[in-house]
C-alpha positions as CSV (number, residue, x, y, z in Angstrom):
1,M,108.4,98.6,136.2
2,L,104.9,99.1,137.6
3,P,103.5,96.2,139.7
4,C,100.9,94.1,137.9
5,R,98.2,92.1,139.6
6,S,96.9,90.5,136.4
7,H,97.4,90.6,132.7
8,T,94.0,92.2,132.4
9,D,95.4,95.4,134.0
10,F,97.2,95.9,130.7
11,C,94.3,94.9,128.4
12,S,92.1,97.8,129.7
13,G,94.5,100.4,128.2
14,V,95.6,101.7,131.6
15,L,99.0,100.0,131.4
16,F,101.0,98.6,128.5
17,R,103.6,95.9,128.4
18,S,106.7,97.3,126.7
19,A,110.4,97.0,126.6
20,W,112.1,99.6,128.7
21,L,113.8,101.0,125.7
22,S,110.6,101.4,123.8
23,F,108.9,103.0,126.8
24,G,111.6,105.5,127.4
25,I,112.6,106.3,123.8
26,Q,109.8,105.2,121.5
27,C,107.2,107.5,123.1
28,P,108.4,110.7,121.4
29,P,105.1,112.7,121.1
30,L,105.4,113.4,124.8
31,G,109.1,113.8,124.9
32,L,111.1,114.8,121.9
33,L,108.2,116.2,119.9
34,K,107.0,118.2,123.0
35,W,103.3,117.4,122.7
36,K,102.2,119.1,125.9
37,K,104.3,122.2,125.8
38,T,103.2,123.2,122.3
39,R,99.7,123.9,120.9
40,I,99.6,121.0,118.4
41,R,97.0,121.2,115.7
42,G,98.2,118.2,113.6
43,C,100.1,115.1,114.3
44,L,100.9,112.2,111.9
45,L,102.4,108.8,112.7
46,L,104.1,106.9,109.7
47,P,104.0,104.0,109.0
48,D,104.5,101.3,111.6
49,A,102.9,103.3,114.3
50,P,103.8,101.6,117.6
51,K,101.1,100.8,120.1
52,E,102.7,102.5,123.1
53,P,103.1,106.0,121.6
54,L,99.5,106.0,120.4
55,G,98.4,105.2,123.9
56,Q,100.4,108.1,125.2
57,V,99.3,110.5,122.6
58,S,95.7,109.5,123.0
59,G,95.8,110.8,126.5
60,A,96.4,114.4,125.3
61,R,92.9,115.6,125.7
62,S,92.2,118.8,127.7
63,S,89.7,117.4,130.2
64,R,87.2,114.6,130.7
65,G,84.0,115.0,128.7
66,E,85.5,117.2,126.1
67,V,86.6,116.4,122.5
68,A,90.2,117.4,121.9
69,P,90.9,119.8,119.0
70,G,93.4,119.2,116.3
71,L,94.0,116.2,114.0
72,L,95.8,113.0,114.8
73,V,96.5,110.7,111.9
74,A,98.0,107.2,112.1
75,N,99.0,105.0,109.1
76,D,100.3,101.5,108.8
77,D,100.6,99.1,105.8
78,N,99.8,96.0,107.8
79,W,96.1,95.4,108.5
80,S,96.5,93.1,111.5
81,R,99.0,95.4,113.1
82,C,96.5,98.3,112.6
83,A,93.7,96.3,114.2
84,S,95.9,95.5,117.3
85,A,97.1,99.0,117.8
86,L,93.7,100.5,117.2
87,R,92.1,98.2,119.8
88,R,94.6,99.3,122.4
89,T,94.1,103.0,121.5
90,H,90.4,102.7,121.9
91,Q,90.8,101.0,125.2
92,H,92.8,103.9,126.6
93,P,90.9,105.8,129.4
94,Q,91.4,109.1,127.6
95,N,90.8,108.2,124.0
96,L,91.5,110.9,121.4
97,P,89.6,111.1,118.1
98,L,92.0,110.0,115.4
99,L,92.0,109.1,111.7
100,W,93.6,105.7,111.1
101,L,94.6,104.8,107.5
102,C,96.0,101.6,106.1
103,G,98.3,102.0,103.2
104,D,101.9,102.5,102.0
105,A,103.5,105.4,103.7
106,R,105.6,106.2,100.7
107,E,102.4,107.1,98.9
108,F,100.6,108.7,101.8
109,P,97.8,110.8,100.3
110,T,97.7,114.6,100.6
111,L,94.8,115.6,102.9
112,H,92.9,118.8,102.1
113,D,90.8,121.1,104.2
114,H,87.7,122.3,102.3
115,S,86.4,124.6,105.1
116,A,87.3,127.8,103.1
117,G,85.0,127.0,100.2
118,R,85.3,124.9,97.1
119,V,87.6,121.9,96.8
120,R,89.3,123.7,93.9
121,G,92.1,125.5,95.7
122,A,91.5,123.8,99.0
123,R,94.2,124.2,101.6
124,K,96.7,121.3,101.9
125,I,97.1,120.1,105.4
126,R,100.6,120.2,106.9
127,F,101.4,118.7,110.3
128,D,103.1,120.2,113.3
129,R,104.5,116.9,114.5
130,I,105.3,113.7,112.6
131,L,106.6,110.4,113.9
132,C,108.3,108.2,111.2
133,D,108.9,104.8,112.9
134,V,110.0,103.2,109.7
135,P,110.4,99.5,108.9
136,C,113.9,98.2,109.3
137,S,116.0,95.1,109.2
138,G,115.6,94.8,113.0
139,D,119.2,93.9,113.8
140,G,119.0,95.9,117.0
141,R,116.4,93.5,118.3
142,L,118.1,90.2,117.5
143,R,118.7,89.6,121.2
144,R,115.0,88.6,121.5
145,S,115.5,85.7,119.1
146,L,119.0,84.4,119.0
147,G,118.1,82.0,116.2
148,A,117.4,84.9,113.9
149,W,121.2,85.6,113.6
150,A,121.6,82.6,111.2
151,A,118.8,83.9,108.9
152,W,119.9,87.6,108.9
153,R,121.6,88.9,105.8
154,P,123.3,92.2,104.9
155,R,120.9,92.6,101.9
156,Y,118.1,93.3,104.3
157,M,119.6,96.7,105.3
158,L,120.3,97.6,101.7
159,Q,116.7,96.9,100.7
160,M,115.3,98.9,103.6
161,H,117.4,101.9,102.7
162,Y,115.2,102.8,99.7
163,V,112.0,102.3,101.6
164,Q,113.1,104.4,104.6
165,S,114.4,107.2,102.4
166,A,111.1,107.4,100.5
167,I,109.1,107.4,103.8
168,L,111.2,110.1,105.3
169,K,111.0,112.2,102.2
170,R,107.2,112.0,102.2
171,G,107.1,112.8,105.9
172,L,109.2,115.9,105.5
173,A,107.0,117.0,102.6
174,M,103.9,117.0,104.9
175,L,105.7,118.9,107.7
176,K,104.8,122.6,108.2
177,P,107.4,125.3,109.0
178,Q,108.7,125.1,112.6
179,G,107.3,121.6,112.8
180,R,109.2,118.6,114.1
181,L,109.7,115.1,112.7
182,L,111.2,112.2,114.5
183,Y,112.8,109.5,112.4
184,S,113.3,106.2,114.4
185,T,114.4,102.6,113.8
186,C,115.4,99.6,115.9
187,S,118.4,99.0,113.7
188,M,122.1,99.6,114.3
189,S,123.0,99.7,110.6
190,P,124.3,103.2,109.5
191,V,122.9,102.4,106.0
192,E,119.4,102.5,107.6
193,N,120.1,105.3,110.0
194,E,122.7,108.0,109.3
195,A,122.8,107.4,105.6
196,V,119.0,108.1,105.3
197,V,119.3,111.2,107.5
198,A,122.3,112.5,105.5
199,A,120.6,112.0,102.2
200,A,117.6,114.1,103.4
201,L,119.9,116.8,104.7
202,E,121.8,117.0,101.4
203,K,118.7,117.0,99.2
204,L,116.8,119.6,101.1
205,G,119.7,121.9,101.9
206,G,118.7,124.7,104.3
207,Q,115.0,123.7,104.5
208,I,115.5,121.4,107.4
209,R,118.0,120.9,110.3
210,L,118.8,118.3,113.0
211,L,118.2,119.1,116.6
212,S,120.3,117.9,119.5
213,V,118.7,115.5,122.0
214,E,119.9,115.8,125.6
215,Q,117.2,113.8,127.3
216,W,119.3,110.6,127.7
217,R,122.8,109.4,127.7
218,H,123.6,108.0,124.3
219,A,126.3,107.5,121.7
220,P,126.4,110.1,119.0
221,G,125.7,109.4,115.4
222,L,128.3,108.0,113.1
223,T,130.1,110.1,110.5
224,V,132.2,107.2,108.9
225,W,131.0,103.7,108.0
226,R,131.3,101.0,105.4
227,V,128.6,99.6,103.2
228,P,128.6,95.8,102.7
229,L,127.7,93.8,99.7
230,P,124.4,91.9,99.8
231,D,126.2,88.5,100.4
232,G,128.7,90.0,102.9
233,S,131.7,89.2,100.7
234,G,133.1,92.7,100.9
235,S,132.4,96.3,101.8
236,F,133.1,99.8,100.6
237,G,133.8,103.0,102.5
238,S,133.0,105.5,99.8
239,A,131.4,105.9,96.3
240,K,134.8,106.3,94.8
241,E,135.8,102.8,95.9
242,V,132.7,101.3,94.3
243,E,133.4,103.2,91.0
244,A,137.0,101.9,91.0
245,A,136.0,98.3,91.9
246,D,132.9,97.7,89.7
247,P,130.5,100.4,88.4
248,K,127.9,97.7,87.7
249,L,127.2,97.6,91.5
250,W,125.3,100.9,91.3
251,C,121.5,100.7,91.4
252,T,121.2,102.7,88.2
253,K,122.8,99.7,86.4
254,G,120.9,97.0,88.2
255,G,123.2,96.7,91.2
256,P,122.4,96.8,94.9
257,L,124.2,100.0,96.0
258,A,123.2,103.7,95.9
259,P,125.4,106.8,96.4
260,T,123.1,107.8,99.3
261,M,124.2,104.8,101.3
262,F,127.8,106.2,101.9
263,P,129.0,108.8,104.3
264,P,128.2,112.4,103.1
265,A,130.9,114.4,101.3
266,D,129.6,117.6,102.8
267,Q,131.5,118.2,106.0
268,E,128.7,120.3,107.5
269,V,126.2,117.5,107.0
270,A,128.7,115.0,108.4
271,A,129.1,117.1,111.5
272,S,125.4,117.4,112.1
273,L,125.0,113.6,112.1
274,R,126.6,113.5,115.5
275,R,123.3,115.0,116.8
276,C,121.6,111.7,116.1
277,V,120.8,109.3,119.0
278,R,122.3,105.8,119.1
279,I,121.3,103.4,121.9
280,T,123.6,100.3,121.6
281,P,122.3,96.9,122.7
282,C,123.5,95.9,126.1
283,G,122.2,93.5,128.7
284,D,118.4,93.2,128.4
285,F,118.1,96.3,126.2
286,G,117.8,96.3,122.4
287,G,119.3,98.8,120.0
288,F,117.6,102.0,118.9
289,F,118.3,105.0,116.7
290,C,116.4,108.3,116.2
291,A,117.0,111.7,114.7
292,L,114.9,114.8,115.3
293,F,114.3,117.1,112.3
294,E,112.9,120.6,112.3
295,K,111.7,122.3,109.2
296,V,113.1,125.8,108.9
297,T,111.7,127.1,105.7
298,P,108.3,126.5,104.1
299,G,109.8,125.1,100.9
300,P,108.5,121.8,99.5
301,A,110.4,118.6,100.2
302,G,112.3,118.5,97.0
303,R,115.5,119.9,95.5
304,P,116.3,123.5,96.3
305,A,115.4,126.0,93.6
306,P,118.3,126.6,91.2
307,E,120.2,129.9,91.6
308,A,119.5,132.5,89.0
309,K,122.3,132.8,86.4
310,G,123.5,136.4,86.0
311,S,125.7,136.2,83.0
312,E,124.7,138.2,79.9
313,V,124.9,135.1,77.7
314,D,122.4,133.2,79.9
315,A,120.1,136.3,80.0
316,R,120.1,136.6,76.2
317,A,119.4,132.8,75.9
318,Q,116.5,133.1,78.2
319,E,115.1,136.1,76.4
320,S,115.4,134.3,73.1
321,K,113.6,131.2,74.5
322,A,110.8,133.4,75.8
323,A,110.5,135.2,72.4
324,R,110.3,131.9,70.6
325,A,107.6,130.7,73.0
326,E,105.5,133.8,72.4
327,V,105.8,133.5,68.7
328,R,104.8,129.8,68.9
329,D,101.8,130.6,71.1
330,A,100.7,133.4,68.8
331,L,100.8,131.2,65.7
332,G,99.1,128.4,67.6
333,H,101.7,125.8,66.5
334,G,102.4,122.7,68.6
335,K,100.3,120.3,70.7
336,Q,101.5,122.0,73.9
337,A,100.0,125.4,73.0
338,R,96.7,123.9,71.9
339,K,96.4,121.8,75.1
340,K,97.2,124.8,77.2
341,A,94.5,126.9,75.5
342,E,91.9,124.1,75.8
343,G,92.8,123.6,79.5
344,A,92.3,127.3,80.3
345,E,88.9,127.3,78.6
346,E,87.8,124.1,80.5
347,R,88.9,125.6,83.9
348,K,87.1,128.8,83.1
349,S,83.9,127.0,82.2
350,K,84.1,124.9,85.5
351,E,84.5,128.1,87.5
352,E,81.5,129.7,85.9
353,E,79.4,126.5,86.6
354,E,80.4,126.5,90.2
355,D,79.6,130.2,90.6
356,Q,76.1,129.6,89.1
357,D,75.6,126.7,91.6
358,V,76.6,128.9,94.5
359,Q,74.1,131.6,93.4
360,R,71.3,129.1,92.8
361,H,71.7,127.0,95.9
362,G,73.1,129.7,98.2
363,Q,76.0,127.5,99.3
364,T,79.5,126.5,98.2
365,F,79.7,123.8,95.6
366,N,81.7,120.8,96.6
367,P,82.0,118.3,93.7
368,I,84.3,115.9,95.7
369,P,82.6,114.1,98.7
370,P,84.3,114.5,102.1
371,L,86.5,111.7,103.5
372,L,83.8,110.8,106.0
373,A,80.1,110.8,105.2
374,A,77.4,112.6,107.2
375,A,75.9,110.9,110.2
376,P,72.8,108.8,109.4
377,A,69.7,111.0,110.0
378,A,67.7,108.3,111.8
379,Q,70.5,107.4,114.2
380,L,71.3,111.0,114.8
381,E,67.7,111.9,115.7
382,W,67.4,108.9,118.0
383,L,70.6,109.6,119.8
384,M,69.8,113.2,120.5
385,S,66.3,112.4,121.9
386,W,67.3,109.2,123.7
387,F,70.0,110.8,125.8
388,G,68.5,114.3,125.9
389,L,71.6,115.9,124.2
390,I,71.5,119.6,123.8
391,P,73.4,121.3,121.0
392,D,72.8,124.8,122.3
393,A,75.5,126.1,124.7
394,A,73.3,128.5,126.6
395,E,70.5,126.0,127.2
396,A,73.0,123.3,128.2
397,E,74.6,125.7,130.7
398,K,71.2,126.3,132.4
399,L,70.8,122.5,132.9
400,G,74.3,122.1,134.2
401,V,75.6,119.8,131.4
402,R,78.0,120.3,128.5
403,R,76.9,121.2,125.0
404,F,76.9,118.2,122.7
405,P,79.0,118.9,119.6
406,V,76.5,117.6,117.1
407,E,78.5,119.2,114.2
408,L,81.3,116.7,114.8
409,L,79.2,113.6,114.2
410,R,80.0,111.6,111.1
411,G,79.2,108.2,109.7
412,D,81.3,105.3,111.0
413,P,83.4,103.8,108.2
414,S,83.8,100.5,110.1
415,L,80.1,100.0,111.2
416,K,77.0,100.2,109.0
417,D,74.7,102.9,110.2
418,G,77.1,103.7,113.0
419,M,78.4,107.1,114.1
420,I,81.7,108.5,115.3
421,L,82.5,111.7,117.1
422,G,85.4,113.4,115.4
423,S,87.2,116.6,115.7
424,T,86.6,119.7,113.5
425,P,89.6,119.0,111.2
426,I,88.4,115.4,110.6
427,G,85.0,116.6,109.5
428,R,86.6,118.9,106.9
429,L,88.9,116.4,105.3
430,V,88.7,115.7,101.6
431,L,90.9,113.7,99.2
432,K,91.3,115.0,95.7
433,H,92.9,111.9,94.3
434,A,93.7,108.7,96.2
435,R,91.1,107.1,98.4
436,P,93.0,105.1,101.1
437,R,91.5,102.4,103.3
438,V,90.1,104.1,106.3
439,M,90.2,101.6,109.3
440,A,88.7,104.0,111.8
441,A,88.0,107.7,112.3
442,G,87.2,109.7,115.3
443,M,85.8,108.2,118.5
444,P,83.1,105.5,118.0
445,L,79.8,106.5,119.6
446,L,77.8,103.3,118.9
447,A,78.7,99.6,119.0
448,D,76.9,96.7,117.4
449,S,74.8,94.8,119.9
450,G,74.2,91.9,117.6
451,A,70.4,92.4,117.5
452,D,68.5,91.7,114.3
453,S,66.2,94.7,114.8
454,E,66.4,97.7,112.4
455,H,65.5,100.2,115.1
456,P,68.3,102.6,116.2
457,S,68.1,101.4,119.8
458,R,69.6,98.1,118.6
459,F,73.0,99.8,119.0
460,D,74.9,99.9,122.3
461,V,76.9,102.9,123.5
462,A,80.6,102.4,122.7
463,Q,82.7,102.4,125.9
464,E,85.2,104.8,124.3
465,A,82.6,107.6,124.1
466,A,80.8,106.9,127.4
467,H,82.6,109.8,129.2
468,V,81.6,112.3,126.5
469,L,77.9,111.3,126.6
470,A,77.8,111.2,130.4
471,A,79.0,114.9,130.5
472,C,76.3,116.0,127.9
473,A,73.3,113.7,128.6
474,T,70.2,114.8,130.5
475,R,68.6,111.4,130.3
476,R,69.6,107.8,130.5
477,C,72.6,108.6,132.6
478,E,72.4,106.9,136.0
479,R,74.6,107.7,139.0
480,V,75.2,104.5,141.0
481,G,77.1,103.6,144.1
482,W,80.1,101.3,144.4
483,P,78.1,98.1,145.1
484,S,75.9,98.5,142.0
485,F,78.9,99.7,139.9
486,A,80.9,96.7,141.0
487,A,78.0,94.3,140.3
488,M,77.9,95.6,136.7
489,L,81.6,95.2,136.4
490,R,81.2,91.6,137.5
491,G,78.6,91.1,134.8
492,E,75.6,91.1,137.1
493,A,72.3,92.9,136.5
494,V,71.2,95.9,138.6
495,L,67.5,96.6,138.9
496,R,66.4,100.0,137.6
497,E,62.9,101.3,136.6
498,L,63.6,102.7,133.2
499,A,62.7,101.9,129.6
500,A,64.7,99.1,128.0
501,G,67.6,100.3,125.9
502,P,71.2,101.6,126.2
503,L,72.3,103.9,129.0
504,I,75.4,105.1,130.9
505,A,76.3,104.2,134.5
506,V,78.4,106.8,136.4
507,L,80.1,105.9,139.6
508,H,79.3,108.3,142.4
509,P,82.6,109.8,143.5
510,D,81.8,109.6,147.2
511,S,81.2,105.9,147.1
512,S,84.4,105.0,145.3
513,P,86.6,102.7,147.3
514,R,89.7,104.5,146.0
515,L,90.4,108.1,145.3
516,V,89.9,108.8,141.6
517,E,90.5,112.1,139.9
518,E,88.1,111.6,137.0
519,Q,84.6,110.5,136.5
520,L,84.3,106.8,135.9
521,C,81.6,105.8,133.3
522,L,80.4,102.4,132.1
523,A,78.4,101.8,128.9
524,G,75.3,99.6,129.7
525,R,71.9,98.5,128.6
526,L,68.7,98.0,130.5
527,T,67.1,94.6,129.8
528,S,64.3,92.7,131.4
529,A,66.7,91.3,134.0
530,G,68.0,94.8,134.9
531,M,70.9,97.1,134.1
532,V,73.9,95.3,132.7
533,A,77.2,96.5,131.3
534,T,77.9,96.2,127.6
535,A,81.6,96.9,127.8
536,S,84.0,94.1,127.0
537,S,84.6,91.6,129.8
538,T,88.3,92.3,129.7
539,H,87.7,96.0,130.3
540,R,85.2,95.4,133.1
541,Y,87.4,92.9,134.9
542,S,90.5,95.2,134.6
543,M,88.6,98.2,136.0
544,L,87.2,96.0,138.8
545,R,90.7,94.9,139.8
546,L,92.1,98.4,139.7
547,L,89.3,99.8,141.9
548,S,88.9,97.0,144.3
549,P,90.3,97.8,147.8
């Protein structure tokens, strides 16, 4: 456990309070998913994305002042939990542009990349790494609240089984070949753990496999277990016992049990379950379970394709069926044939219209708007001129600054007339069907100052993007010594002869009281009283405590 001087050391995003088990096990993007050792282009967290892993993943940028490539997407169905985790992620010193959605993970929308041309035929995005930290009954954490034992019921685990199976199925569908998915719960119930894993292995066949985890000492996964009734009055060890006792217990007949809750009949699947990780509750530690999947083949997350039937009878039946279909289509009989013909004509006319628009306008036609709107023109023009940002790489190199990636700017979905700095994949996202609630996207560039003016200078620089602007700005970027920097952290004003408005204060490395590896920046504003910091008081006080000798 790291020493802590004050609770504000954690609020700044530098440190996080977390149970030891969550810190060691529930941070898989750096461990099991091998975030650093592999060139990751897409990472997805479903659905109850924990705060600590997001803080760890958000530090995966290449270097200070650069925007990391790739696509990091997080999703949660609870708005308040989203807001709490998002706040901690934005406070991390090395914040990574991410797309945060709020919705049911079982119906997570398919994201498309429209960079290749029209939305029609756009490439579906598949992820290299996926973390499914699914909701569970939480029986592995009951040590935190001993009074919860009286309210806990076996029906909780039975209800969660269906939700967890649906989330895992959706996650595997969005995983690309050779990609990894980590399924985790804080439950000890095999109905929520091994049963869900076994159902996925049986359904997908050879498309996925389980990988062994050798990082920690742990108990292997179970291969035999019993499934209790919702009221705890009895239990069953196999589907045959349920069928013999009362067939009305099956979910297909209104009962609480499903065949996927029981141990698998396939011996190969049962043997692979021992690769799962079980951390049993002991002492001050809670229980935890995880299973690491790897997608072997590029097939969809569904049932394997049926094998071709080679008998002569089946071949003759298929030929006869095809001949009847040809005759039916030729005669034009049936609603299906007419709908098929009408659909083909409609698609052909749409393609011709798109081709005409491309020839007329000289650009690809995109009938579906992107997920994120373009940056407001007035704010964009003001930002570029106010900080002297240079979009040309050669010119920026002559002046000794980084090129500002203006092509990555988009409108902020959470702030009117605001702007965010995203990654290249975020700017190319489109949704063909569902439009989920977007809580945040990319890295916020501007923060609301609360002023009533309509001028773009009413905005403050967001602390999350101060390091990016400091590396690219040729104006309004002030290097200050430690006394002035510490005064701004304390909320005091520092005199500067500049025009009023937002700016960035950079701590001079030679004057820092402690050795720091990276450039420290602070978002500020020049007022009539002097230069003051606009970052939150919690962030300023935490940085002051960490830097003070």
